[in-house]
C-alpha positions in Angstrom: -9.5 -7.6 -14.4 -9.8 -9.8 -11.2 -13.2 -11.3 -10.5 -12.9 -10.5 -6.8 -11.8 -7.0 -5.9 -8.4 -6.5 -4.3 -8.7 -5.5 -0.7 -6.7 -2.3 0.1 -5.6 -0.8 3.4 -4.9 3.0 3.2 -2.4 4.4 5.7 -2.0 8.1 5.8 -2.1 10.7 8.6 -3.7 13.3 6.3 -7.5 12.8 6.6 -8.0 14.7 3.4 -5.7 12.5 1.3 -7.0 9.4 2.9 -10.6 10.4 2.1 -9.7 11.2 -1.5 -7.8 8.0 -2.0 -10.6 6.0 -0.3 -13.2 7.7 -2.7 -11.0 6.8 -5.7 -10.8 3.2 -4.5 -14.5 3.0 -4.0 -15.0 4.2 -7.6 -12.7 1.5 -9.1 -14.3 -1.9 -9.3 -10.9 -3.6 -9.2 -10.6 -2.7 -5.5 -12.3 -2.8 -2.1 -11.3 -0.5 0.7 -11.0 -2.6 3.8 -9.7 0.0 6.2 -7.8 3.2 6.9 -5.1 3.9 9.4 -3.2 7.0 10.5 -0.1 5.7 12.1 2.4 2.9 11.6 1.3 0.9 14.7 -2.3 1.2 13.8 -1.5 0.1 10.2 0.4 -3.0 11.6 -2.5 -4.0 13.8 -5.1 -3.5 11.0 -2.9 -5.3 8.4 -2.5 -8.3 10.8 -6.3 -8.5 11.3 -7.4 -7.7 7.7 -4.7 -9.3 5.6 -5.2 -6.9 2.7 -4.1 -7.7 -0.8 -2.5 -4.2 -1.0 -1.3 -1.5 1.3 -0.8 2.2 0.4 1.6 3.4 3.0 2.4 7.0 3.8 6.1 7.7 4.6 5.8 10.6 7.0 3.4 9.8 9.9 3.4 10.4 13.6 4.9 7.6 15.8 6.8 6.0 13.0 7.6 6.4 9.3 6.2 4.1 6.7 9.7 2.7 6.2 9.9 1.8 9.9 6.5 0.1 9.7 7.5 -1.9 6.6 9.3 -4.9 8.4 6.3 -5.6 10.6 3.9 -5.1 7.7 5.9 -7.5 5.5 6.1 -10.0 8.3 2.3 -10.0 8.9 1.4 -9.7 5.2 4.1 -11.4 3.2 1.9 -11.6 0.1 0.5 -8.1 0.2 1.5 -5.5 -2.4 3.0 -2.6 -0.5 3.4 0.9 -2.1 5.1 3.6 -0.1 3.4 6.9 -1.0 5.5 9.9 -0.2 5.7 13.6 -0.7 9.6 13.7 -0.6 12.6 11.7 -1.4 11.2 8.9 -3.6 14.5 7.8 -5.2 16.5 7.4 -1.9 13.5 5.9 -0.1 13.0 3.4 -3.0 16.6 2.3 -2.6 16.4 2.0 1.2 13.2 0.0 1.1 13.6 -2.1 -2.1 13.6 -5.4 -0.3 10.3 -4.7 1.5 8.2 -2.3 -0.5 7.0 -3.2 -4.0 7.2 0.4 -5.1 7.8 3.9 -3.9 5.6 6.5 -5.5 5.4 10.3 -5.3 2.2 11.9 -4.0 2.5 14.0 -7.2 1.3 11.0 -9.3 -2.4 10.9 -10.3 -4.4 8.6 -8.1 -5.7 6.6 -11.1 -2.0 6.0 -12.0 -1.3 4.8 -8.4 -4.3 2.4 -8.6 -3.0 1.1 -12.0 0.4 0.5 -10.5 -1.1 -1.4 -7.6 -2.9 -3.7 -10.0 0.2 -4.3 -12.1 2.3 -5.0 -9.0 -0.2 -7.3 -7.5 -0.5 -9.3 -10.7 3.3 -9.6 -10.9 3.3 -10.9 -7.3 0.6 -13.4 -8.0 2.4 -14.7 -11.1 5.7 -15.0 -9.1 3.9 -16.8 -6.3 2.3 -19.3 -8.7 5.5 -20.0 -10.5 7.2 -20.7 -7.2 4.8 -23.5 -6.4 
């Protein structure tokens, strides 16, 4: 367990889902919610300003999809763990975004499972970063 909570940016146009996910993050001592966004452009601006350790990114949003926002998010936050969180098409989306997203998960997974995956992915990124030094 990290000594400093991982900062997470939640990006979802559904206020209900964003609220539930934010609540789950607040309950988990491994994480700190640093912001919520409802569109791709808003997510990019917030990510650039906040530099979160992890981003939970909805795929279907107004103005742009999560996949369309990924290149800018990755450019502004190259070390962030980014998980696309989608209601449809996880297999194809995972293939299409494999070079930019760390994972693509169905909104059908449990939120504790999502948070566990974020912790595992972030740890793997940190290990890879340290071994590249």
